[in-house]
DSSP file (Angstrom, degrees, kcal/mol; ACC not computed):
  #  RESIDUE AA STRUCTURE BP1 BP2  ACC     N-H-->O    O-->H-N    N-H-->O    O-->H-N    TCO  KAPPA ALPHA  PHI   PSI    X-CA   Y-CA   Z-CA
    1    1 A M              0   0    0      0, 0.0     2,-0.1     0, 0.0     0, 0.0   0.000 360.0 360.0 360.0 138.6  101.8  -37.1    4.4
    2    2 A A        -     0   0    0      1,-0.0     2,-0.3     2,-0.0     0, 0.0  -0.389 360.0-135.0 -80.5 157.2  102.0  -33.9    2.3
    3    3 A N        -     0   0    0     -2,-0.1     2,-0.4     2,-0.0    -1,-0.0  -0.833  14.1-162.7-109.1 151.7  100.0  -30.7    2.9
    4    4 A L        -     0   0    0     -2,-0.3     2,-0.5     2,-0.0    -2,-0.0  -0.996   1.4-164.8-136.9 129.3   98.3  -28.7    0.3
    5    5 A Q        -     0   0    0     -2,-0.4     2,-0.5     2,-0.0    -2,-0.0  -0.957   5.1-159.2-116.3 131.8   97.1  -25.2    0.6
    6    6 A V        -     0   0    0     -2,-0.5     3,-0.3     3,-0.0     2,-0.2  -0.943  11.9-166.9-112.6 123.1   94.6  -23.7   -1.9
    7    7 A K        +     0   0    0     -2,-0.5    -2,-0.0     1,-0.2     0, 0.0  -0.679  61.2  27.3-106.5 161.4   94.4  -19.9   -2.2
    8    8 A N        +     0   0    0     -2,-0.2    -1,-0.2     1,-0.2     3,-0.0   0.845  69.9 172.6  60.5  39.4   91.9  -17.7   -3.9
    9    9 A V        -     0   0    0     -3,-0.3    -1,-0.2     1,-0.1     5,-0.0  -0.675  38.8-112.8 -75.8 124.4   89.0  -20.0   -3.6
   10   10 A P     >  -     0   0    0      0, 0.0     4,-2.5     0, 0.0     3,-0.3  -0.289  20.2-123.0 -58.2 142.5   85.8  -18.2   -4.7
   11   11 A D  H  > S+     0   0    0      1,-0.2     4,-2.5     2,-0.2     5,-0.2   0.876 110.7  54.4 -55.4 -40.5   83.4  -17.6   -1.8
   12   12 A S  H  > S+     0   0    0      1,-0.2     4,-2.0     2,-0.2    -1,-0.2   0.895 110.2  45.9 -64.8 -39.2   80.6  -19.4   -3.6
   13   13 A L  H  > S+     0   0    0     -3,-0.3     4,-2.6     2,-0.2     5,-0.2   0.911 111.6  52.0 -68.8 -42.2   82.7  -22.6   -4.1
   14   14 A H  H  X S+     0   0    0     -4,-2.5     4,-2.6     1,-0.2    -2,-0.2   0.912 110.4  49.0 -59.2 -42.7   83.9  -22.5   -0.5
   15   15 A E  H  X S+     0   0    0     -4,-2.5     4,-2.7    -5,-0.2     5,-0.2   0.908 110.6  49.9 -65.7 -42.1   80.3  -22.3    0.7
   16   16 A R  H  X S+     0   0    0     -4,-2.0     4,-2.4     2,-0.2    -2,-0.2   0.920 113.2  46.5 -62.3 -43.5   79.3  -25.2   -1.5
   17   17 A L  H  X S+     0   0    0     -4,-2.6     4,-2.7     2,-0.2    -2,-0.2   0.912 112.0  51.0 -64.0 -42.5   82.1  -27.3   -0.2
   18   18 A R  H  X S+     0   0    0     -4,-2.6     4,-2.3    -5,-0.2    -2,-0.2   0.923 112.1  46.6 -61.6 -45.2   81.4  -26.3    3.4
   19   19 A R  H  X S+     0   0    0     -4,-2.7     4,-2.7     2,-0.2    -1,-0.2   0.911 112.1  50.7 -63.5 -42.6   77.7  -27.2    3.0
   20   20 A H  H  X S+     0   0    0     -4,-2.4     4,-2.1    -5,-0.2    -2,-0.2   0.931 110.6  49.0 -61.0 -45.7   78.6  -30.5    1.3
   21   21 A A  H  X>S+     0   0    0     -4,-2.7     5,-2.6     1,-0.2     4,-0.6   0.911 111.8  49.3 -60.4 -42.6   81.0  -31.4    4.1
   22   22 A Q  H ><5S+     0   0    0     -4,-2.3     3,-0.8     1,-0.2    -1,-0.2   0.920 110.6  49.6 -64.1 -43.7   78.4  -30.6    6.7
   23   23 A E  H 3<5S+     0   0    0     -4,-2.7    -1,-0.2     1,-0.2    -2,-0.2   0.852 115.2  44.2 -63.2 -34.8   75.7  -32.7    4.9
   24   24 A Q  H 3<5S-     0   0    0     -4,-2.1    -1,-0.2    -5,-0.2    -2,-0.2   0.487 109.8-124.8 -88.3  -3.7   78.2  -35.6    4.7
   25   25 A N  T <<5S+     0   0    0     -3,-0.8     2,-0.3    -4,-0.6    -3,-0.2   0.910  71.1 118.7  58.5  44.8   79.3  -35.1    8.3
   26   26 A I      < -     0   0    0     -5,-2.6    -1,-0.2    -6,-0.1    -2,-0.1  -0.848  69.7 -89.5-130.7 168.3   82.9  -34.8    7.3
   27   27 A T     >  -     0   0    0     -2,-0.3     4,-2.2     1,-0.1     5,-0.1  -0.335  35.0-114.1 -74.4 161.4   85.5  -32.1    7.5
   28   28 A L  H  > S+     0   0    0      1,-0.2     4,-2.3     2,-0.2     5,-0.2   0.903 119.1  53.7 -60.7 -41.2   86.0  -29.5    4.8
   29   29 A G  H  > S+     0   0    0      1,-0.2     4,-2.5     2,-0.2    -1,-0.2   0.902 107.9  49.3 -60.4 -42.0   89.4  -31.0    4.1
   30   30 A A  H  > S+     0   0    0      2,-0.2     4,-2.6     1,-0.2    -1,-0.2   0.891 109.5  52.4 -65.2 -38.7   88.0  -34.5    3.7
   31   31 A A  H  X S+     0   0    0     -4,-2.2     4,-2.1     2,-0.2    -2,-0.2   0.911 110.9  47.0 -63.1 -42.0   85.3  -33.1    1.3
   32   32 A V  H  X S+     0   0    0     -4,-2.3     4,-2.5     2,-0.2    -2,-0.2   0.930 112.7  48.9 -65.7 -45.4   88.0  -31.4   -0.8
   33   33 A L  H  X S+     0   0    0     -4,-2.5     4,-2.7     1,-0.2    -2,-0.2   0.906 110.7  50.9 -61.6 -41.2   90.1  -34.6   -0.9
   34   34 A N  H  X S+     0   0    0     -4,-2.6     4,-2.6     2,-0.2    -1,-0.2   0.917 110.9  48.9 -60.7 -43.3   87.1  -36.7   -1.8
   35   35 A A  H  X S+     0   0    0     -4,-2.1     4,-2.3     2,-0.2    -2,-0.2   0.907 112.5  47.4 -64.6 -42.2   86.3  -34.3   -4.7
   36   36 A V  H  X S+     0   0    0     -4,-2.5     4,-2.5     2,-0.2     5,-0.2   0.926 112.1  50.2 -64.9 -44.4   89.9  -34.4   -6.0
   37   37 A E  H  X S+     0   0    0     -4,-2.7     4,-2.4     1,-0.2    -2,-0.2   0.925 110.9  49.2 -58.8 -45.9   90.0  -38.2   -5.7
   38   38 A R  H  X S+     0   0    0     -4,-2.6     4,-2.5     1,-0.2    -1,-0.2   0.921 111.9  48.5 -60.7 -44.4   86.7  -38.5   -7.7
   39   39 A E  H  X S+     0   0    0     -4,-2.3     4,-2.5     1,-0.2    -1,-0.2   0.910 112.0  48.4 -65.2 -41.4   87.9  -36.1  -10.4
   40   40 A L  H  X S+     0   0    0     -4,-2.5     4,-2.3     2,-0.2    -1,-0.2   0.892 111.4  50.5 -65.6 -38.4   91.2  -38.0  -10.8
   41   41 A A  H  X S+     0   0    0     -4,-2.4     4,-2.5    -5,-0.2    -2,-0.2   0.906 111.2  48.7 -64.9 -41.3   89.4  -41.3  -11.0
   42   42 A R  H  X S+     0   0    0     -4,-2.5     4,-2.8     2,-0.2    -2,-0.2   0.919 110.5  50.6 -64.0 -43.0   87.1  -39.9  -13.6
   43   43 A A  H  X S+     0   0    0     -4,-2.5     4,-2.3     1,-0.2    -2,-0.2   0.909 111.7  48.0 -61.9 -41.6   90.1  -38.6  -15.6
   44   44 A E  H  X S+     0   0    0     -4,-2.3     4,-2.7     2,-0.2    -1,-0.2   0.913 111.4  50.3 -64.0 -43.1   91.8  -41.9  -15.4
   45   45 A W  H  X S+     0   0    0     -4,-2.5     4,-2.5     2,-0.2    -2,-0.2   0.925 111.4  48.3 -61.4 -44.9   88.6  -43.7  -16.5
   46   46 A R  H  X S+     0   0    0     -4,-2.8     4,-2.3     2,-0.2    -1,-0.2   0.897 111.7  50.2 -62.8 -40.0   88.2  -41.3  -19.5
   47   47 A R  H  X S+     0   0    0     -4,-2.3     4,-1.2     2,-0.2    -2,-0.2   0.935 112.7  45.8 -63.2 -46.1   91.9  -41.9  -20.4
   48   48 A R  H  X S+     0   0    0     -4,-2.7     4,-0.8     1,-0.2    -2,-0.2   0.882 112.1  51.7 -65.4 -38.3   91.5  -45.7  -20.3
   49   49 A L  H >< S+     0   0    0     -4,-2.5     3,-0.9     1,-0.2    -1,-0.2   0.904 107.1  53.0 -64.3 -41.1   88.3  -45.5  -22.2
   50   50 A A  H 3< S+     0   0    0     -4,-2.3    -1,-0.2     1,-0.2    -2,-0.2   0.791 106.0  55.1 -65.4 -27.2   89.9  -43.4  -25.0
   51   51 A E  H 3< S+     0   0    0     -4,-1.2    -1,-0.2    -3,-0.2    -2,-0.2   0.669  86.7 100.3 -79.5 -17.2   92.7  -46.0  -25.3
   52   52 A R  S << S-     0   0    0     -3,-0.9     2,-0.1    -4,-0.8    -3,-0.0  -0.387  83.7-104.8 -70.6 145.7   90.3  -48.9  -25.9
   53   53 A P        -     0   0    0      0, 0.0     2,-0.2     0, 0.0    -1,-0.1  -0.396  36.2-121.7 -68.0 147.8   89.8  -50.0  -29.5
   54   54 A T        -     0   0    0     -2,-0.1     2,-0.5    -4,-0.1    -4,-0.0  -0.493  15.7-137.0 -87.2 160.8   86.5  -49.0  -31.1
   55   55 A T        -     0   0    0     -2,-0.2     2,-0.8     0, 0.0     3,-0.0  -0.979   6.6-145.1-120.4 127.8   84.0  -51.3  -32.6
   56   56 A D        -     0   0    0     -2,-0.5     4,-0.1     1,-0.1    -2,-0.0  -0.832  13.8-176.2 -93.7 113.4   82.3  -50.7  -35.9
   57   57 A L        -     0   0    0     -2,-0.8    -1,-0.1     2,-0.3     3,-0.1   0.519  43.2-119.6 -85.2  -5.9   78.7  -51.9  -35.7
   58   58 A G  S    S+     0   0    0      1,-0.1     2,-0.3    -3,-0.0    -2,-0.1   0.445  91.2  64.7  81.8  -1.3   78.1  -51.1  -39.3
   59   59 A I  S    S-     0   0    0      4,-0.0    -2,-0.3     0, 0.0    -1,-0.1  -0.989  87.3-109.6-151.1 144.3   75.3  -48.7  -38.3
   60   60 A S     >  -     0   0    0     -2,-0.3     4,-2.6     1,-0.1     5,-0.2  -0.377  28.4-117.8 -73.8 156.6   75.3  -45.5  -36.3
   61   61 A A  H  > S+     0   0    0      1,-0.2     4,-2.5     2,-0.2     5,-0.2   0.884 116.2  52.9 -60.1 -38.9   73.7  -45.5  -32.8
   62   62 A A  H  > S+     0   0    0      2,-0.2     4,-2.3     1,-0.2    -1,-0.2   0.916 110.9  45.7 -64.4 -43.1   71.1  -43.0  -34.0
   63   63 A D  H  > S+     0   0    0      2,-0.2     4,-2.3     1,-0.2    -2,-0.2   0.902 112.8  50.6 -66.6 -40.7   70.1  -45.1  -37.0
   64   64 A L  H  X S+     0   0    0     -4,-2.6     4,-2.4     2,-0.2    -2,-0.2   0.915 110.9  48.9 -62.4 -43.5   70.0  -48.2  -34.8
   65   65 A L  H  X S+     0   0    0     -4,-2.5     4,-2.5     1,-0.2    -2,-0.2   0.911 110.8  50.2 -63.0 -43.0   67.8  -46.5  -32.3
   66   66 A A  H  X S+     0   0    0     -4,-2.3     4,-2.3     1,-0.2    -1,-0.2   0.892 110.5  50.8 -62.3 -39.3   65.5  -45.2  -35.1
   67   67 A E  H  X S+     0   0    0     -4,-2.3     4,-2.3     2,-0.2    -2,-0.2   0.925 111.2  46.9 -64.1 -45.7   65.2  -48.8  -36.4
   68   68 A V  H  X S+     0   0    0     -4,-2.4     4,-2.3     1,-0.2    -2,-0.2   0.903 112.4  50.4 -64.3 -41.7   64.4  -50.2  -33.0
   69   69 A R  H  X S+     0   0    0     -4,-2.5     4,-2.5     2,-0.2    -1,-0.2   0.903 109.7  50.6 -63.6 -40.7   61.8  -47.5  -32.4
   70   70 A A  H  X S+     0   0    0     -4,-2.3     4,-2.1     2,-0.2    -2,-0.2   0.909 110.7  49.2 -64.1 -41.6   60.2  -48.2  -35.8
   71   71 A E  H  X S+     0   0    0     -4,-2.3     4,-2.3     2,-0.2    -2,-0.2   0.910 111.1  49.9 -62.4 -42.1   60.0  -51.9  -35.0
   72   72 A R  H  X S+     0   0    0     -4,-2.3     4,-2.4     1,-0.2    -2,-0.2   0.906 109.6  50.7 -64.6 -41.9   58.4  -51.2  -31.7
   73   73 A E  H  X S+     0   0    0     -4,-2.5     4,-1.3     1,-0.2    -1,-0.2   0.896 110.3  50.2 -62.2 -40.0   55.8  -48.9  -33.2
   74   74 A T  H  < S+     0   0    0     -4,-2.1    -2,-0.2     1,-0.2    -1,-0.2   0.911 112.1  47.2 -64.1 -42.8   55.0  -51.6  -35.8
   75   75 A E  H  < S+     0   0    0     -4,-2.3    -2,-0.2     1,-0.2    -1,-0.2   0.865 113.3  47.8 -67.0 -36.6   54.6  -54.2  -33.0
   76   76 A L  H  <        0   0    0     -4,-2.4    -1,-0.2    -5,-0.2    -2,-0.2   0.669 360.0 360.0 -81.0 -16.8   52.4  -51.9  -30.9
   77   77 A G     <        0   0    0     -4,-1.3    -3,-0.2    -5,-0.2    -4,-0.1   0.467 360.0 360.0  85.1 360.0   50.2  -50.9  -33.8
């Protein structure tokens, strides 16, 4: 397994990570690895989402929402 050393970590970030690790009852190293894993998973998810074909609904989300709200207002009186 490889090792990774991070230098010049701002004190405020180090403190936040330390507190998070303590709250989760894990080591600081585990907290950092978890954070890196989450960020990489999010980046992968965003990349895959961007590759998906788009769907044209023929109406913008804002217009559709306004239409639904207007219908609801009419129904509620």
